[in-house]
C-alpha positions as CSV (number, residue, x, y, z in Angstrom):
1,X,41.0,-47.9,-108.9
2,X,43.6,-47.2,-111.6
3,X,42.3,-47.5,-115.2
4,X,43.1,-46.2,-118.7
5,X,41.9,-42.7,-117.9
6,X,44.3,-42.3,-115.0
7,X,47.5,-40.4,-115.5
8,X,50.4,-42.3,-113.9
9,X,52.7,-40.5,-111.5
10,X,56.3,-41.6,-111.2
11,X,58.5,-39.5,-109.0
12,X,58.4,-36.3,-106.9
13,X,58.2,-33.9,-109.9
14,X,55.2,-35.7,-111.3
15,X,53.4,-35.7,-108.0
16,X,54.2,-32.0,-107.4
17,X,52.9,-31.0,-110.9
18,X,49.8,-33.1,-110.5
19,X,49.0,-31.5,-107.1
20,X,49.5,-28.0,-108.5
21,X,47.3,-28.8,-111.5
22,X,44.5,-30.1,-109.3
23,X,44.7,-27.4,-106.7
24,X,45.2,-24.5,-109.1
25,X,42.2,-25.8,-111.0
26,X,40.0,-26.0,-108.0
27,X,37.1,-23.6,-107.4
28,X,36.1,-24.2,-103.8
29,X,36.9,-27.6,-102.2
30,X,40.3,-29.1,-101.6
31,X,40.8,-32.1,-99.3
32,X,44.2,-33.6,-98.5
33,X,45.1,-36.7,-96.6
34,X,48.8,-37.0,-96.0
35,X,51.3,-38.4,-93.6
36,X,53.4,-35.2,-93.0
37,X,52.1,-32.6,-95.5
38,X,54.7,-33.8,-98.0
39,X,56.6,-30.5,-98.3
40,X,58.1,-31.7,-101.7
41,X,54.5,-31.6,-103.0
42,X,52.4,-29.2,-101.0
43,X,54.7,-26.5,-99.6
44,X,54.4,-24.2,-102.6
45,X,53.8,-20.4,-102.7
46,X,51.6,-20.7,-105.8
47,X,49.3,-23.3,-104.1
48,X,49.2,-21.1,-101.0
49,X,48.3,-18.0,-103.0
50,X,45.5,-19.8,-104.9
51,X,44.0,-21.3,-101.8
52,X,44.2,-17.9,-99.9
53,X,42.5,-16.2,-102.9
54,X,39.8,-18.9,-103.0
55,X,39.1,-18.5,-99.3
56,X,38.9,-14.7,-99.4
57,X,36.7,-14.5,-102.5
58,X,34.4,-17.5,-102.1
59,X,32.7,-17.9,-98.8
60,X,31.9,-21.6,-99.6
61,X,35.6,-22.5,-99.8
62,X,36.4,-25.7,-97.8
63,X,40.0,-26.8,-97.3
64,X,40.5,-29.8,-95.1
65,X,43.7,-31.5,-94.4
66,X,44.3,-34.8,-92.5
67,X,47.8,-35.6,-91.4
68,X,49.6,-37.9,-88.9
69,X,52.0,-35.2,-87.7
70,X,52.6,-31.5,-88.4
71,X,55.5,-30.8,-86.0
72,X,58.2,-30.8,-88.7
73,X,56.1,-28.9,-91.2
74,X,55.2,-26.3,-88.6
75,X,58.9,-25.8,-87.6
76,X,59.8,-25.5,-91.3
77,X,57.2,-22.8,-92.0
78,X,54.9,-24.9,-94.3
79,X,52.5,-22.8,-96.4
80,X,49.5,-25.0,-95.5
81,X,50.1,-24.5,-91.8
82,X,50.2,-20.7,-92.4
83,X,47.0,-21.0,-94.4
84,X,45.2,-22.8,-91.6
85,X,46.5,-20.3,-89.0
86,X,45.5,-17.3,-91.2
87,X,42.1,-18.5,-92.4
88,X,40.8,-21.0,-89.9
89,X,37.2,-20.6,-91.0
90,X,38.1,-21.9,-94.4
91,X,41.2,-24.1,-93.9
92,X,41.4,-26.7,-91.2
93,X,44.0,-29.3,-90.3
94,X,43.3,-32.4,-88.3
95,X,45.5,-35.1,-86.9
96,X,44.8,-38.8,-87.0
97,X,44.4,-40.6,-83.6
98,X,42.9,-44.0,-84.3
99,X,45.2,-47.0,-85.0
100,X,43.5,-47.7,-88.3
101,X,44.0,-44.1,-89.5
102,X,47.5,-43.8,-88.1
103,X,48.4,-46.8,-90.3
104,X,47.1,-45.0,-93.4
105,X,50.2,-44.9,-95.7
106,X,48.9,-43.2,-98.8
107,X,48.4,-39.6,-99.8
108,X,45.2,-38.3,-101.3
109,X,44.2,-35.0,-102.8
110,X,40.5,-34.4,-103.7
111,X,39.7,-31.2,-105.7
112,X,36.1,-30.1,-106.1
113,X,33.8,-32.9,-107.2
114,X,35.7,-34.8,-109.9
115,X,39.5,-34.5,-109.6
116,X,41.7,-36.5,-107.4
117,X,45.2,-37.7,-106.9
118,X,46.2,-40.9,-105.1
119,X,49.8,-41.5,-104.2
120,X,50.0,-45.2,-103.2
121,X,53.6,-45.0,-102.2
122,X,54.5,-41.6,-100.8
123,X,58.1,-42.6,-100.1
124,X,58.6,-43.4,-103.8
125,X,56.1,-40.9,-105.1
126,X,54.1,-43.5,-107.1
127,X,50.5,-43.1,-107.9
128,X,48.0,-41.6,-110.3
129,X,45.5,-38.9,-110.8
130,X,42.4,-38.1,-112.8
131,X,40.9,-34.7,-113.7
132,X,37.3,-35.8,-114.3
133,X,36.0,-38.9,-112.6
134,X,33.1,-38.0,-110.3
135,X,32.3,-41.5,-109.3
136,X,35.8,-42.4,-108.1
137,X,36.2,-39.0,-106.6
138,X,33.0,-39.5,-104.6
139,X,34.4,-42.8,-103.2
140,X,37.6,-41.0,-102.0
141,X,35.4,-38.1,-100.6
142,X,33.3,-40.5,-98.5
143,X,36.4,-42.3,-97.1
144,X,38.0,-38.9,-96.4
145,X,35.0,-37.6,-94.5
146,X,34.8,-40.8,-92.4
147,X,38.5,-40.3,-91.5
148,X,37.9,-36.6,-90.9
149,X,35.3,-37.3,-88.3
150,X,37.6,-39.6,-86.4
151,X,40.5,-37.0,-86.3
152,X,41.2,-34.2,-83.8
153,X,42.1,-30.6,-84.5
154,X,45.8,-30.2,-85.0
155,X,47.6,-28.2,-82.3
156,X,50.4,-27.0,-84.5
157,X,48.1,-25.2,-86.9
158,X,46.1,-23.4,-84.3
159,X,45.8,-19.6,-84.8
160,X,48.5,-17.8,-82.9
161,X,47.2,-14.9,-80.8
162,X,49.3,-11.9,-80.1
């Protein structure tokens, strides 16, 4: 729920900067729920580098991504797809299959135990984020994990064998 400690996001640039702030500040856990991996927000070399470094230096790193469809992102060379292909033990992408989850029209980012971003309207890039709200973050985490369990592994981010 949005309150006075929330930082309001209005526009693509705000959302991109908030995502970078939360991800680059993370130390082990990043969860994203998105419709199409919003390349305007998440397809970023600096984010990819940070998450790769986390995964290679911290064996407890956990990066989970839920999306409706990754075909366009995979065809465009999205950094998060490359991350899941390169480091599948640490970064996983799953696709929604249930009607309730296929109708999910928001975008969430949960970083560690207290930071989160909620984009209520991804088409207009409107939402908010907080850097330190463990109670609200826990609520998003619980909902994310429930959704995660109902999803299937994404075929477009499977590791490519040579």
